[in-house]
N, C-alpha and C positions, 0 to 999 in steps of 0.2 A: 555450594551455592550459598550458604549459610552467612558470607560477605555480604552477599546480595537482598539484605534483608530489603523487604517491599515496603516497612514503614518510612523508611528514609525520602522516599518518592511523593513529591505535592501534588502531582495529578498521573493519574493509572489510568488506561485503556486497556480495556480486557475483552478478548474475542473470545467467542466459544461456538464451536461447529456444532450442525445439527445431530452427528451420531450422537455426542455427549448428550444431549438435552434431551433428544426425543427418540424413545426404543416403536420402531415399524408397526410392533405388535401390539406393545401392552400404551402406546403414547407417551405423555409426558413423564419424563424422570423425574417424578417430585421430590424424592429422597435427595436425592445429587443437585437439584436445584436450589433446595432450602441449605442445604450444606455451601454452598457457592454466596449464596444471601448473603448467610451466616458471617463466612470472609469477609464480603464487600463491609458489613455492618461495621467488624473487626473495625478495617482499616480505615474508614469513613469517621469513626469514634476517636482514630488518633489523628485528625486531622489531613486527612487526602482525599481526593476528591475524584470519584471512580466514573469513569464510562465506561457503557458495556456495547459492545460489538457482538449481538446474538444471532445467529441463524436458528433453523428450525419452522420459521412459517410454512413452508409448501410440506414438510415433512409430517409437521402435527396436522395442518388440513387435512390431507390425503388420508391419516388415520382416522382425524372425525368423520368424513364424507365416507369411509369404506373402500376407497381406492386402491386400494393393496398394495402390490409392488409392482405391476405393470410399469412398462413405460409409459409418462404420461403426454398428451397433448400441449400443444402451449397452452391455448386457453384452458386448459383443465388444470395445470400447473398455477395459470393467473389467478383460477378460482380458488384452486387447497390455498393459493398464499393470503385471499381474502379472508377465508375461515379461519388458518392460520394465526393470523395477526391478531386479532381480534383473544383467540385464547391463547395465544403468547402472551401479547401486552398485559393480559388480567393475570395470570400466569405470576410474570415477574413483580408484576405490582402486589400482589397477597404476598408473596416470598420474602420482597423487602422490607412489604410493609410490616411484617412482622417483627423487624430488625429495629422500626420507628425509623425508614427510610422512606421520602417519597420517592417518585419513578414520574417520567415523561417517556412517550415513545415517538422518535424520529423516525422516517421512514424516507430513504433520499433514494434518488436515482443516477446514475453518472452523469449527466448533466449540472446536478447538486454542487456536485466537487469542481466539477472541466469547466465550466461556466464562471468566469471572473465574480458576476453581480454575484451570481445563483450562492458560490462559495459565499462569501460576504456575507452573506443572510443567512445562510446553515449553522455558519459559526458563532452569529450573533443568538442567535434562538438556541444552543446547544450552551453559550456563555450564562447568558443569561437562567437557564436550567441549574447550572452548576452555583450562580448566585442563589439561588432559591433554597439552595442545597438539598435538589433533586437530583437521581439517577438517572441520564439519559441512558435508557435503552432503543440500540438502533440498528437500523437492518435496511438493507435495499428493498425499495418498492419493486417485492415482485410481482406483482398485482396488475403492473405497466411496464416492466422491461422486458424487452424481450434478447435475443443472441447478439444480436445490433447496439442496443444499446443499453449493456448492464456492466457490473464491475465482471462478473464471469465467477469472482471466488471473493471470500469473505475475509481473507487475510489481506489483501491491498485495499479493500475497503476499510478494514480496521488503521491498515497504517497510514492512510491518508485523512483518517479524523483522529488518529492520535496527532499528525503533523499540523493540522489546521487548526487545532486543540492546545497545540504547546505542550504535549504529554510529556514527562519528563520520562514516561515508561509504557513499554507495550508489551503486553502479555499475552503470548496464543497457545490458547489450551487445544491438546491436540491430543490424537489415541499414540502417538510416540514421544518419548519422555527428552527428547532433544533432535539436535545434530551428530549422526554419525559419517564415517569417512565414505559412505556407501550404504544405500538402503539396507538395515540389518535382515527384514526379512529374504533378501537373495544373497545378502552374504553374511555368513555367520562369524565372517571374522571382523566385521564392521566394528572399527573405533570407534567409544563415544568422544564427543568433543568439547570441556566442560566451559569453553570461554571460545569466543571468536573475536579478535584484536580489528577485525575488517574484512568487508564481504568482497573477497577476490574471486579472478575467476578459478583458481584451484577450490576455493570453497565453492562456489556456484557447479562444478564438475560434478561435485558429492550427489547432488540432487539428480541428477539426469538431466536428460535432455529436456528442454523446454517446453518442445512440442508432444514430449513422450504423454498418451494416453493415463499412465499410469501414473505421472507427476501431477496432473491437473488436480490442482488442489490439495496437493499434497506436500513435498517437502521446496519443488521450486516454488511456488507462488508464495511460501512461509520468506523465502530469501529474498526473494520479489519484494516483498515485507519490506523486509531487512533493510534494504537497501534505500527504500523510501524514507523508514523510520531513522534509524542513523546518521542519513547522508542531512536530514533537520536534525539533527541535535537529542534526537529520541533513543534514548536506550532499549534491548527489547530480548524477551524471555521467551524460550518455548521449552513447553515442558508437560509432560502429561495430563490430564483432564480428567480419565476416566476413574480416579479416584476421590471418594469423598472431598471436602474442603481442601481442592487443588491448592489454592493462595494460601493456607496455611502450612500445605505440603513444601513450598516453595520457603517459605519462612524456618520451617524444620531441617533445611538444608539436602532437602530430596533429590536426585539427580532435576536437573537442568540445565540446558545450553544459555550461557548467558552471553549478549552483542553487544558492544562496546557502543557508545555512542562517535560521530565523528568530534576529532579535534577543534575541526573549524567548521561550525555547523553552518549549512543554509538559513539565513532566517529572514522574514517578514516577506516580502512581496514574490521573491525568491523563491520562497520554501513550496508558495504555488506551482509555480513553471516546472521546480523540481519534482513535483509530487505527480504530476499527471501520468495517468495511464498509459493512455494510448496517444502518440505522436500523430499529427495530421498529415505530415511526410518526413520525407529523411531528404539531407543534405550529405554530401559523401566528399570528402575536403583532402586536401593535401597535405603532404609535412610539414608544410613552410605556416599553414594556417592553423593546424594543430599547434605547433609551437606557438603562435600568437596566443590563441587560445589558454593553452596554460600557463602565459604572461599577464593574462587579465587584458586581453584585446577582444574588440568588434571581430567578428565576424565580415570577411572584405568579399565581395564576389569574388574576386580573382582569386580567391583560394578555394572556391567550389567547384568539384569535378563531374558531381554527377547529381540531380534533380530528381523525384520521386515522389508521388501521392498528389494528391489533389487538394490542395490545400488554400486556404486564404490567408492576406497580410493581417496579422495579428493570432494567427494559429500557433501551436505547440508546433514547432519537429525538434524531430531529433540529426545531433548532427557524428556522423558514424566517420570514421579512421578509412583508409584505403582497402585495409584489411577486414571491414564492417562490421568491426568494433564499436558501440555506440560511446561518445565522449562524453557529451553535451547538450542540453536543449535547451532551447530558446522560440523566443516570439518573433515571428519571420517576418521583417518589412516590406514583402512583395507576396502577392499572390504567384501561383504553382508558375502559372504561362509566362509572365514576365521574370520569373525567377530562373527558368530554364533560357529564356533569351538572354539574358546576362553574366549565366555561367561562365567564371574564366576573364571576366572583363576586366581592365583596369577602371580605377573612377570613374576615369576624363572621359571614358567611353560609353558610359552607361546611358549619358542624354540622348547622344547621337542613334544608339539603338532603340530605346525606348519613347522619344519624342519630345522629352518633358523633364524638370530638372526633377531628380529623385532622390534619394537617401543613399549616403555613399556605402554605408553597411549592411549586408543581408540580415544579419540580427546585431543589433546594438550591445554591447556589455553591459550594459543595465538590463537587459534583458535576458541574460544569458545565464545558463548555470552548468559550470563543468561538473561532469559527473563520474567523470573518472581521473583519480591525480593522477600527477606526473611519472611515478614510480609505478604506477600500470600499464602506462601505455608502451608496448613489448616494441623490441626492437626492429619486428616484421612490419612493423607500422612506419619504419625509418624515423624516427623520433627519437630522441635520448631523454634519459628519464630529466636533465635539465632542460628538456624543452626547447 
């Protein structure tokens, strides 16, 4: 990793997990925070802009409130977050201030990055902080978030922030020093992977099943974050945050996994589409439609075989192969009810069925982002690499 020096990056997003920052018994790990703040100051003095995505509000709040280690009710978690957010923001301000840096707190909800207008507003606020030479310290607004309207993990939030702000690099500080061929705690023979050129299905399989409780917030979500980041041209590093000065440890060449950014990244408006965390619905398409999408064409109703979800016109939906693998995302031109009615129909038949003149494309190519390259569409999907 010595060749992947952080000093060459112009804008870096750093994500910190709760366990790195807060001890359930002792509270905030001030020495560790001070060492990380020193690292940030070094990079900032070298000309880099740093964004921090910091977990820890609930963990810190429950320590301050003396709630112990028991499971918390939703309202207790939200109350703990309210207390913890004040303490956490103050701790970051103090730590960064000692290095001559200003900081500002940004609390985001899922809608702030998923709804276009709020996304642009959040981006403008963070951009202004960076112009003012302040370090944005970003967290999910856990005081109002519920299980239905939250990111669920700060790995994906960090990736969303990194792509929203066109960061060159995303650093995920973890309790593990990188990606292995299998979870090393369960497989002593697991081998470390220093560089990932592209997150393929084989790489994803190394993290275990997405629905596994063990993988929640673990390597599975880090690879999900990596797909969001690298698709937008942001490189990613996973490394251990348990040591002091974890960013300078990367500079020293200590173990870390580097994920290369896409050679053909999504840019501008389509970055927002590609980074949507949870699609409102799903469209399963046939082999002919997949070939058309891979060649840069729009998705027509004729190629849609199955419609699922309760979505509205303009929502983001996922496009699936016959095997159920996601190959693209886009903004759908029809409500779910109408999409069901015209699925499989030729363009000339749409007006007769709906009773009005409608768009010819289910998803126009200008509103569509292919998320799986042609060479990752399997023979089982009945499409060759040539599309």
